[in-house]
MDTraj code that builds the backbone (N, CA, C; nanometers):
import mdtraj as md
import numpy as np

residues = "MET LYS THR ASP ILE LEU ILE GLN ASN ASP VAL MET ASP GLU LEU GLN TRP GLU PRO PHE LEU ASN SER SER GLU ILE GLY VAL ALA VAL LYS HIS GLY VAL VAL THR LEU SER GLY ILE VAL ASP THR TYR SER LYS LYS LEU ALA ALA GLU LYS ALA ALA LYS ARG VAL ALA GLY VAL LYS ALA VAL ALA GLU ASP ILE GLN VAL GLY ILE SER PRO ASP ASP HIS LYS THR ASP ALA GLU ILE ALA GLU ALA VAL VAL ASN THR LEU LYS TRP HIS THR THR ILE PRO ASP GLY LYS ILE THR ILE LYS VAL GLU ASP GLY VAL VAL LYS LEU GLU GLY GLU VAL GLU TRP GLU TYR GLU ARG GLN ASN ALA LYS LYS ALA ILE GLN ASP LEU THR GLY VAL ARG SER VAL PHE ASN LEU ILE THR VAL LYS PRO LYS ILE THR PRO ALA ASP ILE LYS GLN LYS ILE ASN ALA ALA PHE HIS ARG ASN ALA SER VAL ASP ALA GLU LYS ILE THR ALA ASP ILE ILE GLY HIS VAL VAL ILE LEU SER GLY LYS VAL HIS SER PHE SER GLU LYS GLU SER ALA GLU SER ALA ALA TRP ALA ALA PRO GLY VAL SER ARG VAL GLU ASN LYS LEU GLU ILE GLU GLU HIS GLU PHE ALA PHE".split()
xyz = np.array([
    [-0.2483, -2.7299, 0.4299],
    [-0.1838, -2.6016, 0.4005],
    [-0.1592, -2.5901, 0.2495],
    [-0.1764, -2.4723, 0.1961],
    [-0.1584, -2.4487, 0.0530],
    [-0.0100, -2.4558, 0.0167],
    [0.0216, -2.5307, -0.0880],
    [0.1613, -2.5481, -0.1273],
    [0.2130, -2.4247, -0.2009],
    [0.3468, -2.4125, -0.2072],
    [0.4081, -2.3005, -0.2790],
    [0.3721, -2.3021, -0.4270],
    [0.3623, -2.4216, -0.4861],
    [0.3273, -2.4323, -0.6288],
    [0.1869, -2.3781, -0.6535],
    [0.0929, -2.4144, -0.5659],
    [-0.0437, -2.3645, -0.5811],
    [-0.0498, -2.2127, -0.5627],
    [0.0252, -2.1630, -0.4652],
    [0.0283, -2.0179, -0.4437],
    [0.0862, -1.9480, -0.5665],
    [0.1945, -2.0031, -0.6209],
    [0.2565, -1.9437, -0.7398],
    [0.1577, -1.9388, -0.8559],
    [0.0863, -2.0488, -0.8796],
    [-0.0116, -2.0519, -0.9883],
    [-0.1232, -1.9508, -0.9660],
    [-0.1689, -1.9398, -0.8406],
    [-0.2766, -1.8455, -0.8106],
    [-0.2309, -1.7008, -0.8279],
    [-0.1074, -1.6709, -0.7878],
    [-0.0550, -1.5346, -0.8060],
    [-0.0431, -1.5015, -0.9542],
    [0.0066, -1.5952, -1.0329],
    [0.0186, -1.5724, -1.1770],
    [-0.1187, -1.5503, -1.2403],
    [-0.2184, -1.6274, -1.1965],
    [-0.3548, -1.6085, -1.2473],
    [-0.4095, -1.4722, -1.2069],
    [-0.3789, -1.4289, -1.0839],
    [-0.4268, -1.2988, -1.0365],
    [-0.3633, -1.1844, -1.1144],
    [-0.2362, -1.1999, -1.1504],
    [-0.1692, -1.0989, -1.2327],
    [-0.2309, -1.0913, -1.3722],
    [-0.2667, -1.2075, -1.4271],
    [-0.3313, -1.2102, -1.5588],
    [-0.4711, -1.1482, -1.5536],
    [-0.5358, -1.1588, -1.4377],
    [-0.6703, -1.1060, -1.4192],
    [-0.6706, -0.9536, -1.4103],
    [-0.5555, -0.8957, -1.3788],
    [-0.5433, -0.7501, -1.3631],
    [-0.5208, -0.6864, -1.5001],
    [-0.6216, -0.6173, -1.5582],
    [-0.6092, -0.5639, -1.6952],
    [-0.5019, -0.4570, -1.7099],
    [-0.4655, -0.3961, -1.5991],
    [-0.3658, -0.2894, -1.6008],
    [-0.2246, -0.3432, -1.6257],
    [-0.2062, -0.4756, -1.6050],
    [-0.0728, -0.5348, -1.6098],
    [-0.0537, -0.6243, -1.7312],
    [0.0721, -0.6369, -1.7732],
    [0.1130, -0.7375, -1.8712],
    [0.1859, -0.8455, -1.7916],
    [0.1156, -0.9553, -1.7637],
    [0.1702, -1.0571, -1.6733],
    [0.2993, -1.1193, -1.7247],
    [0.3225, -1.1139, -1.8564],
    [0.4447, -1.1726, -1.9122],
    [0.5690, -1.0945, -1.8713],
    [0.5501, -0.9709, -1.8207],
    [0.6637, -0.8879, -1.7779],
    [0.7064, -0.9179, -1.6343],
    [0.6269, -0.9990, -1.5628],
    [0.6481, -1.0166, -1.4195],
    [0.6739, -1.1637, -1.3865],
    [0.7853, -1.1895, -1.3174],
    [0.8180, -1.3237, -1.2718],
    [0.7678, -1.3464, -1.1303],
    [0.7276, -1.4703, -1.1005],
    [0.6729, -1.5030, -0.9688],
    [0.7462, -1.6245, -0.9116],
    [0.8033, -1.6098, -0.7933],
    [0.8658, -1.7215, -0.7211],
    [0.8066, -1.7262, -0.5812],
    [0.7898, -1.8472, -0.5259],
    [0.7302, -1.8625, -0.3933],
    [0.8124, -1.9605, -0.3100],
    [0.8406, -1.9222, -0.1858],
    [0.9104, -2.0104, -0.0928],
    [0.8512, -1.9915, 0.0462],
    [0.7937, -2.0990, 0.1006],
    [0.7325, -2.0966, 0.2329],
    [0.6247, -1.9882, 0.2440],
    [0.5503, -1.9685, 0.1363],
    [0.4421, -1.8715, 0.1366],
    [0.4832, -1.7285, 0.1093],
    [0.6141, -1.7046, 0.0950],
    [0.6640, -1.5698, 0.0644],
    [0.6809, -1.5564, -0.0863],
    [0.6118, -1.4606, -0.1447],
    [0.6131, -1.4403, -0.2897],
    [0.7171, -1.3354, -0.3267],
    [0.8026, -1.3688, -0.4249],
    [0.8983, -1.2729, -0.4790],
    [0.8578, -1.2379, -0.6212],
    [0.8356, -1.1094, -0.6476],
    [0.7998, -1.0605, -0.7806],
    [0.9215, -0.9948, -0.8441],
    [0.9449, -1.0234, -0.9712],
    [1.0589, -0.9643, -1.0413],
    [1.0160, -0.9246, -1.1819],
    [1.1037, -0.8502, -1.2507],
    [1.0746, -0.8087, -1.3871],
    [1.0875, -0.6586, -1.4038],
    [1.0436, -0.6091, -1.5205],
    [1.0520, -0.4666, -1.5520],
    [0.9172, -0.4191, -1.6054],
    [0.8651, -0.3099, -1.5478],
    [0.7418, -0.2472, -1.5956],
    [0.7721, -0.1013, -1.6300],
    [0.6802, -0.0373, -1.7028],
    [0.7104, 0.0978, -1.7505],
    [0.6597, 0.2101, -1.6601],
    [0.5811, 0.1769, -1.5564],
    [0.5363, 0.2817, -1.4639],
    [0.5406, 0.2313, -1.3202],
    [0.5562, 0.3247, -1.2294],
    [0.5599, 0.2906, -1.0874],
    [0.4260, 0.2348, -1.0407],
    [0.3155, 0.2865, -1.0963],
    [0.1833, 0.2394, -1.0541],
    [0.1621, 0.0928, -1.0902],
    [0.2221, 0.0440, -1.2005],
    [0.2112, -0.0974, -1.2362],
    [0.2871, -0.1837, -1.1351],
    [0.3975, -0.1336, -1.0881],
    [0.4741, -0.2025, -0.9843],
    [0.3884, -0.2206, -0.8592],
    [0.3176, -0.1144, -0.8190],
    [0.2301, -0.1218, -0.7027],
    [0.1126, -0.2156, -0.7266],
    [0.0566, -0.2117, -0.8484],
    [-0.0582, -0.2964, -0.8811],
    [-0.0218, -0.4440, -0.8740],
    [0.0989, -0.4794, -0.9180],
    [0.1432, -0.6190, -0.9125],
    [0.1559, -0.6655, -0.7679],
    [0.2094, -0.5805, -0.6838],
    [0.2251, -0.6153, -0.5425],
    [0.0889, -0.6352, -0.4758],
    [-0.0061, -0.5467, -0.5044],
    [-0.1397, -0.5578, -0.4462],
    [-0.2106, -0.6841, -0.4947],
    [-0.1915, -0.7183, -0.6226],
    [-0.2541, -0.8383, -0.6772],
    [-0.2027, -0.9629, -0.6059],
    [-0.0728, -0.9684, -0.5817],
    [-0.0140, -1.0842, -0.5136],
    [-0.0661, -1.0955, -0.3707],
    [-0.0825, -0.9844, -0.3027],
    [-0.1273, -0.9851, -0.1639],
    [-0.2731, -1.0304, -0.1496],
    [-0.3483, -1.0232, -0.2590],
    [-0.4883, -1.0664, -0.2528],
    [-0.5040, -1.2181, -0.2510],
    [-0.3997, -1.2908, -0.2868],
    [-0.4088, -1.4363, -0.3018],
    [-0.4032, -1.5061, -0.1657],
    [-0.4954, -1.5981, -0.1440],
    [-0.4988, -1.6744, -0.0191],
    [-0.3720, -1.7584, -0.0053],
    [-0.3151, -1.7619, 0.1149],
    [-0.1944, -1.8392, 0.1417],
    [-0.0671, -1.7584, 0.1370],
    [-0.0735, -1.6373, 0.0809],
    [0.0453, -1.5518, 0.0733],
    [0.0733, -1.4907, 0.2109],
    [0.1938, -1.5134, 0.2616],
    [0.2321, -1.4617, 0.3932],
    [0.3029, -1.3274, 0.3841],
    [0.3756, -1.3058, 0.2746],
    [0.4471, -1.1799, 0.2549],
    [0.4847, -1.1687, 0.1078],
    [0.5152, -1.0459, 0.0656],
    [0.5557, -1.0217, -0.0734],
    [0.6886, -0.9480, -0.0742],
    [0.7901, -1.0087, -0.1379],
    [0.9196, -0.9436, -0.1605],
    [0.9170, -0.8921, -0.3039],
    [0.9187, -0.7614, -0.3176],
    [0.8946, -0.7008, -0.4485],
    [1.0255, -0.6501, -0.5086],
    [1.0667, -0.7101, -0.6210],
    [1.1931, -0.6754, -0.6863],
    [1.1696, -0.6291, -0.8299],
    [1.0516, -0.5759, -0.8566],
    [1.0190, -0.5256, -0.9906],
    [1.0871, -0.3908, -1.0117],
    [1.1455, -0.3724, -1.1290],
    [1.2120, -0.2469, -1.1634],
    [1.1241, -0.1648, -1.2569],
    [1.1339, -0.0336, -1.2459],
    [1.0616, 0.0561, -1.3367],
    [1.1594, 0.1039, -1.4420],
    [1.1310, 0.0679, -1.5674],
    [1.2173, 0.1079, -1.6784],
    [1.1510, 0.2141, -1.7636],
    [1.2042, 0.3346, -1.7614],
    [1.1477, 0.4458, -1.8380],
    [1.2083, 0.4460, -1.9783],
    [1.1239, 0.4466, -2.0804],
    [1.1737, 0.4480, -2.2183],
    [1.2365, 0.5834, -2.2492],
    [1.3302, 0.5894, -2.3460],
    [1.3940, 0.7166, -2.3816],
    [1.2936, 0.8252, -2.4198],
    [1.1833, 0.7856, -2.4847],
    [1.0830, 0.8837, -2.5264],
    [1.0119, 0.9475, -2.4073],
    [1.0050, 0.8735, -2.2956],
    [0.9349, 0.9235, -2.1773],
    [1.0290, 0.9801, -2.0716],
    [1.1557, 0.9862, -2.1019],
    [1.2529, 1.0328, -2.0012],
    [1.2293, 1.1798, -1.9680],
    [1.2310, 1.2100, -1.8378],
    [1.2155, 1.3470, -1.7900],
    [1.3312, 1.3803, -1.6965],
    [1.3745, 1.5053, -1.6978],
    [1.4760, 1.5477, -1.6021],
    [1.4119, 1.5593, -1.4638],
    [1.4954, 1.5613, -1.3603],
    [1.4435, 1.5753, -1.2244],
    [1.3688, 1.7076, -1.2073],
    [1.4165, 1.8118, -1.2739],
    [1.3492, 1.9418, -1.2651],
    [1.2096, 1.9351, -1.3275],
    [1.1978, 1.8659, -1.4403],
    [1.0667, 1.8519, -1.5058],
    [0.9715, 1.7689, -1.4197],
    [1.0250, 1.6630, -1.3579],
    [0.9420, 1.5796, -1.2705],
    [0.8955, 1.6602, -1.1499],
    [0.9875, 1.7367, -1.0899],
    [0.9536, 1.8171, -0.9719],
    [0.8445, 1.9187, -1.0047],
    [0.8547, 1.9807, -1.1204],
    [0.7539, 2.0790, -1.1615],
    [0.6172, 2.0121, -1.1787],
    [0.6173, 1.8927, -1.2398],
    [0.4920, 1.8193, -1.2588],
    [0.4304, 1.7792, -1.1253],
    [0.5163, 1.7379, -1.0294],
    [0.4681, 1.7001, -0.8962],
    [0.4060, 1.8200, -0.8260],
    [0.4749, 1.9335, -0.8292],
    [0.4244, 2.0554, -0.7644],
    [0.2877, 2.0934, -0.8214],
    [0.2757, 2.0927, -0.9523],
    [0.1495, 2.1309, -1.0162],
    [0.0376, 2.0326, -0.9842],
    [0.0711, 1.9037, -0.9820],
    [-0.0296, 1.8023, -0.9520],
    [-0.0827, 1.8172, -0.8102],
    [0.0071, 1.8341, -0.7137],
    [-0.0348, 1.8496, -0.5745],
    [-0.1120, 1.9802, -0.5541],
    [-0.0736, 2.0835, -0.6257],
    [-0.1380, 2.2141, -0.6118],
    [-0.2844, 2.2079, -0.6520],
    [-0.3138, 2.1307, -0.7575],
    [-0.4504, 2.1278, -0.8097],
    [-0.5329, 2.0123, -0.7542],
    [-0.4745, 1.9346, -0.6634],
    [-0.5474, 1.8231, -0.6038],
    [-0.6250, 1.8752, -0.4822],
    [-0.7573, 1.8668, -0.4867],
    [-0.8410, 1.9313, -0.3850],
    [-0.8308, 1.8681, -0.2462],
    [-0.7877, 1.7417, -0.2372],
    [-0.7823, 1.6754, -0.1064],
    [-0.6448, 1.6852, -0.0408],
    [-0.5546, 1.7612, -0.1003],
    [-0.4198, 1.7762, -0.0447],
    [-0.3986, 1.9214, -0.0046],
    [-0.3686, 1.9489, 0.1227],
    [-0.3537, 2.0875, 0.1684],
    [-0.2371, 2.1582, 0.1001],
    [-0.2639, 2.2762, 0.0510],
    [-0.1633, 2.3532, -0.0221],
    [-0.0557, 2.4058, 0.0730],
    [0.0693, 2.3924, 0.0317],
    [0.1795, 2.4473, 0.1081],
    [0.2267, 2.3635, 0.2246],
    [0.1709, 2.2442, 0.2439],
    [0.2068, 2.1598, 0.3578],
    [0.3139, 2.0555, 0.3234],
    [0.3423, 2.0382, 0.1939],
    [0.4289, 1.9281, 0.1511],
    [0.5495, 1.9820, 0.0754],
    [0.6684, 1.9306, 0.1106],
    [0.7901, 1.9640, 0.0370],
    [0.8312, 1.8458, -0.0503],
    [0.9005, 1.8773, -0.1586],
    [0.9308, 1.7768, -0.2613],
    [1.0795, 1.7778, -0.2929],
    [1.1356, 1.6567, -0.3065],
    [1.2729, 1.6413, -0.3541],
    [1.2747, 1.5299, -0.4579],
    [1.3405, 1.5544, -0.5700],
    [1.3486, 1.4543, -0.6770],
    [1.4946, 1.4285, -0.7113],
    [1.5316, 1.3009, -0.7130],
    [1.6681, 1.2627, -0.7483],
    [1.6641, 1.1354, -0.8312],
    [1.7093, 1.1453, -0.9558],
    [1.7125, 1.0306, -1.0474],
    [1.5749, 0.9653, -1.0606],
    [1.4708, 1.0467, -1.0680],
    [1.3358, 0.9957, -1.0865],
    [1.2673, 0.9480, -0.9601],
    [1.3390, 0.9510, -0.8477],
    [1.2822, 0.9092, -0.7190],
    [1.2317, 1.0336, -0.6459],
    [1.1031, 1.0337, -0.6125],
    [1.0398, 1.1489, -0.5486],
    [1.0286, 1.1256, -0.3984],
    [1.0731, 1.2227, -0.3204],
    [1.0604, 1.2160, -0.1748],
    [0.9625, 1.3252, -0.1305],
    [0.8576, 1.2843, -0.0578],
    [0.7584, 1.3777, -0.0061],
    [0.7761, 1.3919, 0.1441],
    [0.7783, 1.5158, 0.1936],
    [0.7907, 1.5428, 0.3366],
    [0.6927, 1.6518, 0.3759],
    [0.6675, 1.6634, 0.5074],
    [0.5760, 1.7651, 0.5565],
    [0.4801, 1.7069, 0.6584],
    [0.3786, 1.7858, 0.6968],
    [0.2788, 1.7437, 0.7957],
    [0.1385, 1.7703, 0.7435],
    [0.0491, 1.6743, 0.7656],
    [-0.0927, 1.6908, 0.7326],
    [-0.1759, 1.6448, 0.8524],
    [-0.3055, 1.6735, 0.8504],
    [-0.3917, 1.6400, 0.9639],
    [-0.4556, 1.5026, 0.9501],
    [-0.4656, 1.4505, 0.8271],
    [-0.5375, 1.3260, 0.8029],
    [-0.4511, 1.2285, 0.7240],
    [-0.4672, 1.0987, 0.7521],
    [-0.3936, 0.9957, 0.6794],
    [-0.4328, 0.9920, 0.5327],
    [-0.5613, 1.0166, 0.5009],
    [-0.6023, 1.0132, 0.3604],
    [-0.5318, 1.1213, 0.2794],
    [-0.4981, 1.2348, 0.3443],
    [-0.4229, 1.3392, 0.2741],
    [-0.2822, 1.2897, 0.2429],
    [-0.2233, 1.2197, 0.3376],
    [-0.0895, 1.1626, 0.3186],
    [-0.0894, 1.0610, 0.2037],
    [-0.1886, 0.9723, 0.2043],
    [-0.1963, 0.8698, 0.1005],
    [-0.2277, 0.9298, -0.0366],
    [-0.3183, 1.0276, -0.0401],
    [-0.3562, 1.0883, -0.1672],
    [-0.2406, 1.1622, -0.2337],
    [-0.1508, 1.2157, -0.1529],
    [-0.0348, 1.2853, -0.2094],
    [0.0492, 1.1884, -0.2915],
    [0.0690, 1.0684, -0.2387],
    [0.1466, 0.9681, -0.3123],
    [0.0710, 0.9191, -0.4350],
    [-0.0568, 0.8887, -0.4180],
    [-0.1366, 0.8371, -0.5300],
    [-0.1443, 0.9373, -0.6446],
    [-0.1480, 1.0654, -0.6107],
    [-0.1639, 1.1687, -0.7124],
    [-0.0455, 1.1765, -0.8078],
    [0.0747, 1.1375, -0.7591],
    [0.1946, 1.1573, -0.8412],
    [0.2562, 1.0281, -0.8945],
    [0.2104, 0.9114, -0.8473],
    [0.2794, 0.7878, -0.8829],
    [0.2636, 0.7495, -1.0303],
    [0.1661, 0.8088, -1.1015],
    [0.1484, 0.7801, -1.2437],
    [0.2174, 0.8824, -1.3337],
    [0.2805, 0.9834, -1.2757],
    [0.3440, 1.0864, -1.3568],
    [0.4608, 1.0283, -1.4368],
    [0.4739, 1.0714, -1.5596],
    [0.5810, 1.0240, -1.6462],
    [0.7175, 1.0548, -1.5872],
    [0.8046, 0.9543, -1.5848],
    [0.9401, 0.9715, -1.5345],
    [0.9597, 0.9321, -1.3900],
    [0.8509, 0.9171, -1.3149],
    [0.8618, 0.8808, -1.1734],
    [0.8969, 0.7328, -1.1610],
    [1.0081, 0.7031, -1.0946],
    [1.0528, 0.5648, -1.0752],
    [1.0048, 0.5072, -0.9418],
    [0.9963, 0.5931, -0.8411],
    [0.9550, 0.5473, -0.7086],
    [0.9147, 0.6697, -0.6274],
    [0.8352, 0.6458, -0.5215],
    [0.7921, 0.7548, -0.4341],
    [0.8161, 0.7149, -0.2888],
    [0.8911, 0.7973, -0.2155],
    [0.9095, 0.7786, -0.0719],
    [0.8197, 0.8788, -0.0007],
    [0.7179, 0.8252, 0.0667],
    [0.6219, 0.9113, 0.1343],
    [0.6614, 0.9285, 0.2807],
    [0.7299, 1.0380, 0.3111],
    [0.7768, 1.0666, 0.4468],
    [0.6890, 1.1704, 0.5163],
    [0.5726, 1.1977, 0.4590],
    [0.4780, 1.2913, 0.5202],
    [0.4276, 1.2334, 0.6521],
    [0.4188, 1.3153, 0.7550],
    [0.3685, 1.2700, 0.8844],
    [0.2286, 1.3265, 0.9108],
    [0.1528, 1.2550, 0.9930],
    [0.0186, 1.2977, 1.0302],
    [0.0246, 1.3644, 1.1669],
    [-0.0190, 1.4881, 1.1754],
    [-0.0219, 1.5602, 1.3027],
    [-0.1646, 1.5527, 1.3575],
    [-0.1892, 1.4698, 1.4583],
    [-0.3264, 1.4425, 1.5032],
    [-0.3906, 1.5558, 1.5822],
    [-0.5242, 1.5630, 1.5720],
    [-0.6026, 1.6584, 1.6516],
    [-0.7249, 1.5858, 1.7094],
    [-0.7010, 1.4708, 1.7744],
    [-0.8101, 1.3898, 1.8265],
    [-0.7556, 1.3033, 1.9401],
    [-0.8400, 1.2634, 2.0349],
    [-0.7961, 1.1861, 2.1507],
    [-0.7862, 1.0369, 2.1177],
    [-0.7019, 0.9616, 2.1914],
    [-0.6907, 0.8166, 2.1701],
    [-0.8246, 0.7435, 2.1837],
    [-0.9093, 0.7857, 2.2783],
    [-1.0398, 0.7210, 2.2971],
    [-1.1259, 0.7364, 2.1717],
    [-1.1210, 0.8541, 2.1118],
    [-1.1974, 0.8765, 1.9885],
    [-1.1445, 0.7890, 1.8753],
    [-1.0118, 0.7740, 1.8695],
    [-0.9513, 0.6904, 1.7654],
    [-0.9998, 0.5468, 1.7778],
    [-0.9954, 0.4920, 1.8998],
    [-1.0359, 0.3530, 1.9219],
    [-1.1821, 0.3313, 1.8820],
    [-1.2687, 0.4235, 1.9219],
    [-1.4104, 0.4100, 1.8899],
    [-1.4350, 0.4113, 1.7400],
    [-1.3666, 0.4987, 1.6697],
    [-1.3864, 0.5094, 1.5255],
    [-1.3298, 0.3875, 1.4519],
    [-1.2182, 0.3329, 1.4992],
    [-1.1599, 0.2144, 1.4357],
    [-1.2503, 0.0933, 1.4557],
    [-1.3002, 0.0729, 1.5765],
    [-1.3891, -0.0400, 1.6019],
    [-1.5159, -0.0309, 1.5179],
    [-1.5687, 0.0899, 1.5037],
    [-1.6875, 0.1089, 1.4203],
    [-1.6568, 0.0762, 1.2742],
    [-1.5358, 0.1139, 1.2290],
    [-1.4964, 0.0859, 1.0902],
    [-1.4829, -0.0636, 1.0667],
    [-1.4287, -0.1373, 1.1655],
    [-1.4157, -0.2824, 1.1528],
    [-1.5520, -0.3477, 1.1354],
    [-1.6500, -0.3040, 1.2125],
    [-1.7827, -0.3641, 1.2062],
    [-1.8558, -0.3291, 1.0755],
    [-1.8199, -0.2168, 1.0153],
    [-1.8808, -0.1808, 0.8861],
    [-1.8191, -0.2562, 0.7703],
    [-1.6947, -0.3001, 0.7868],
    [-1.6185, -0.3578, 0.6758],
    [-1.6527, -0.5058, 0.6582],
    [-1.7106, -0.5405, 0.5434],
    [-1.7542, -0.6779, 0.5185],
    [-1.6370, -0.7749, 0.5060],
    [-1.5169, -0.7249, 0.4743],
    [-1.4020, -0.8128, 0.4542],
    [-1.3197, -0.8326, 0.5812],
    [-1.3663, -0.7777, 0.6928],
    [-1.2935, -0.7871, 0.8196],
    [-1.3817, -0.8527, 0.9249],
    [-1.3286, -0.9559, 0.9918],
    [-1.3987, -1.0200, 1.1031],
    [-1.3651, -0.9426, 1.2310],
    [-1.4506, -0.8464, 1.2653],
    [-1.4224, -0.7542, 1.3753],
    [-1.4104, -0.8244, 1.5095],
    [-1.4759, -0.9388, 1.5247],
    [-1.4749, -1.0076, 1.6535],
    [-1.3388, -1.0695, 1.6851],
    [-1.2544, -1.0890, 1.5855],
    [-1.1250, -1.1542, 1.6059],
    [-1.0087, -1.0553, 1.6082],
    [-1.0394, -0.9260, 1.6011],
    [-0.9341, -0.8251, 1.5934],
    [-0.9455, -0.7270, 1.7102],
    [-0.8324, -0.6974, 1.7711],
    [-0.8266, -0.6003, 1.8802],
    [-0.7398, -0.4824, 1.8376],
    [-0.7896, -0.3630, 1.8629],
    [-0.7131, -0.2418, 1.8344],
    [-0.6790, -0.1723, 1.9658],
    [-0.5523, -0.1710, 2.0003],
    [-0.5056, -0.1001, 2.1201],
    [-0.4449, 0.0329, 2.0776],
    [-0.4748, 0.1380, 2.1530],
    [-0.4274, 0.2720, 2.1188],
    [-0.3287, 0.3194, 2.2249],
    [-0.2081, 0.3522, 2.1833],
    [-0.1077, 0.4112, 2.2716],
    [-0.0701, 0.5467, 2.2111],
    [-0.1194, 0.6524, 2.2755],
    [-0.1020, 0.7844, 2.2163],
    [-0.1838, 0.7922, 2.0892],
    [-0.1144, 0.8058, 1.9770],
    [-0.1817, 0.8060, 1.8477],
    [-0.1294, 0.6927, 1.7586],
    [-0.0761, 0.5885, 1.8254],
    [-0.0288, 0.4682, 1.7575],
    [-0.1312, 0.3571, 1.7780],
    [-0.1700, 0.2905, 1.6704],
    [-0.2662, 0.1812, 1.6761],
    [-0.1908, 0.0486, 1.6661],
    [-0.2173, -0.0423, 1.7598],
    [-0.1567, -0.1751, 1.7571],
    [-0.2675, -0.2771, 1.7332],
    [-0.2619, -0.3449, 1.6186],
    [-0.3622, -0.4447, 1.5835],
    [-0.3123, -0.5834, 1.6196],
    [-0.3962, -0.6627, 1.6864],
    [-0.3615, -0.7994, 1.7206],
    [-0.4834, -0.8882, 1.7017],
    [-0.4584, -1.0194, 1.6901],
    [-0.5669, -1.1139, 1.6690],
    [-0.5415, -1.2011, 1.5480],
    [-0.6487, -1.2615, 1.4956],
    [-0.6382, -1.3552, 1.3846],
    [-0.7177, -1.3054, 1.2635],
    [-0.6632, -1.3294, 1.1437],
    [-0.7350, -1.3009, 1.0198],
    [-0.7269, -1.4230, 0.9287],
    [-0.8119, -1.4253, 0.8269],
    [-0.8187, -1.5410, 0.7391],
    [-0.7214, -1.5333, 0.6210],
    [-0.6755, -1.4122, 0.5872],
    [-0.5912, -1.3969, 0.4684],
    [-0.5063, -1.2712, 0.4802],
    [-0.4061, -1.2624, 0.3935],
    [-0.3219, -1.1431, 0.3856],
    [-0.4069, -1.0222, 0.3483],
    [-0.5063, -1.0455, 0.2593],
    [-0.5949, -0.9373, 0.2159],
    [-0.6754, -0.8814, 0.3321],
    [-0.7256, -0.9692, 0.4195],
    [-0.8016, -0.9231, 0.5359],
    [-0.7102, -0.8465, 0.6313],
    [-0.5862, -0.8921, 0.6450],
    [-0.4890, -0.8230, 0.7294],
    [-0.4667, -0.6800, 0.6812],
    [-0.4545, -0.6645, 0.5496],
    [-0.4347, -0.5309, 0.4928],
    [-0.5609, -0.4456, 0.5039],
    [-0.6796, -0.5093, 0.4887],
    [-0.8049, -0.4352, 0.5004],
    [-0.8203, -0.3783, 0.6411],
    [-0.7836, -0.4588, 0.7409],
    [-0.7913, -0.4122, 0.8790],
    [-0.6953, -0.2956, 0.9020],
    [-0.5752, -0.3066, 0.8467],
    [-0.4778, -0.1987, 0.8625],
    [-0.5254, -0.0710, 0.7934],
    [-0.5834, -0.0867, 0.6739],
    [-0.6348, 0.0301, 0.6010],
    [-0.7467, 0.0976, 0.6792],
    [-0.8336, 0.0161, 0.7406],
    [-0.9425, 0.0724, 0.8214],
    [-0.8878, 0.1504, 0.9399],
    [-0.7818, 0.0985, 1.0018],
    [-0.7202, 0.1677, 1.1148],
    [-0.6565, 0.2996, 1.0705],
    [-0.5885, 0.2954, 0.9567],
    [-0.5235, 0.4170, 0.9059],
    [-0.6261, 0.5249, 0.8711],
    [-0.7463, 0.4831, 0.8323],
    [-0.8476, 0.5796, 0.7898],
    [-0.9040, 0.6604, 0.9055],
    [-0.8820, 0.6152, 1.0291],
    [-0.9316, 0.6901, 1.1451],
    [-0.8533, 0.8207, 1.1601],
    [-0.9207, 0.9292, 1.1915],
    [-0.8506, 1.0578, 1.2075],
    [-0.7557, 1.0543, 1.3259],
    [-0.6384, 1.1155, 1.3082],
    [-0.5438, 1.1273, 1.4180],
    [-0.4434, 1.0164, 1.4314],
    [-0.4544, 0.9115, 1.3505],
    [-0.3604, 0.7992, 1.3591],
    [-0.2267, 0.8399, 1.2987],
    [-0.1184, 0.8217, 1.3754],
    [0.0144, 0.8571, 1.3250],
    [0.0951, 0.7348, 1.2840],
    [0.0595, 0.6159, 1.3391],
    [0.1286, 0.4925, 1.3005],
    [0.0397, 0.3722, 1.3319],
    [0.0507, 0.2685, 1.2489],
    [-0.0218, 0.1442, 1.2730],
    [0.0788, 0.0295, 1.2790],
    [0.0781, -0.0440, 1.3904],
    [0.1609, -0.1636, 1.4033],
    [0.0695, -0.2843, 1.3821],
    [0.0864, -0.3500, 1.2692],
    [-0.0019, -0.4607, 1.2322],
    [0.0575, -0.5927, 1.2785],
    [0.0079, -0.6436, 1.3927],
    [0.0563, -0.7691, 1.4486],
    [-0.0445, -0.8823, 1.4292],
    [-0.1373, -0.8637, 1.3363],
    [-0.2371, -0.9659, 1.3074],
    [-0.1710, -1.0896, 1.2479],
    [-0.2172, -1.2066, 1.2891],
    [-0.1639, -1.3327, 1.2402],
    [-0.2626, -1.3969, 1.1434],
    [-0.2080, -1.4563, 1.0382],
    [-0.2918, -1.5227, 0.9383],
    [-0.3147, -1.6674, 0.9807],
    [-0.4400, -1.7055, 0.9932],
    [-0.4740, -1.8418, 1.0318],
    [-0.4399, -1.9382, 0.9203],
    [-0.3829, -2.0524, 0.9560],
    [-0.3535, -2.1566, 0.8589],
    [-0.4788, -2.2399, 0.8355],
    [-0.5059, -2.2707, 0.7082],
    [-0.6221, -2.3530, 0.6738],
    [-0.5769, -2.4772, 0.6002],
    [-0.6479, -2.5819, 0.6221],
    [-0.6231, -2.7057, 0.5491],
    [-0.6957, -2.6992, 0.4152],
    [-0.6252, -2.7374, 0.3085],
    [-0.6845, -2.7374, 0.1765],
    [-0.7023, -2.8802, 0.1283],
    [-0.8182, -2.9093, 0.0746],
    [-0.8451, -3.0434, 0.0200],
    [-0.8007, -3.0484, -0.1259],
    [-0.7283, -3.1524, -0.1637],
    [-0.6773, -3.1649, -0.3008],
    [-0.7323, -3.2917, -0.3635],
])
top = md.Topology()
chain = top.add_chain()
for i, resn in enumerate(residues, 1):
    res = top.add_residue(resn, chain, resSeq=i)
    for name in ("N", "CA", "C"):
        top.add_atom(name, md.element.get_by_symbol(name[0]), res)
traj = md.Trajectory(xyz[None], top)
């Protein structure tokens, strides 16, 4: 089994490998395979990038993310200015349905609500605004209103698993209850677990994914 020290070193190397990040701003601690990230970055998207980088490392079981977003005085925006920027960004984004999303901003924290037909629309709404100046965090409370049967969902998810080179489709089962997907089985890494979940979310009509996939333990030679 990979030791916490090795995992910590690998996470730090992965952060250094990410050109978008300044690894010296981010602290890494590991206990029983759980990685805790700390520090201060200047944008919310860097906070997300650090978390994704840590999850890519083999042996990581979970990530506790305690990174803070510190906005410099020169970049400070009022909540009204942030809200206006969010509205304009969503309005001109071609993959986000106009008029379907409501916005609330408080102390730089943006809350998105509303209903869309596809999960990619829900995800794109968050991605479109997370780099905006002044945004400290985004709570995506948008829901997906499905227009497809559970049988169609299962077929499309299984097909996506078989297309995905990073997912071992033979070891993963997708059960559909209504429009909720329950994933079970074994995966080789945290990254594969997330890839399987992303593939499930990409299916039309999915309203929730319960990821119960277990990460297989591997012996490491030292």
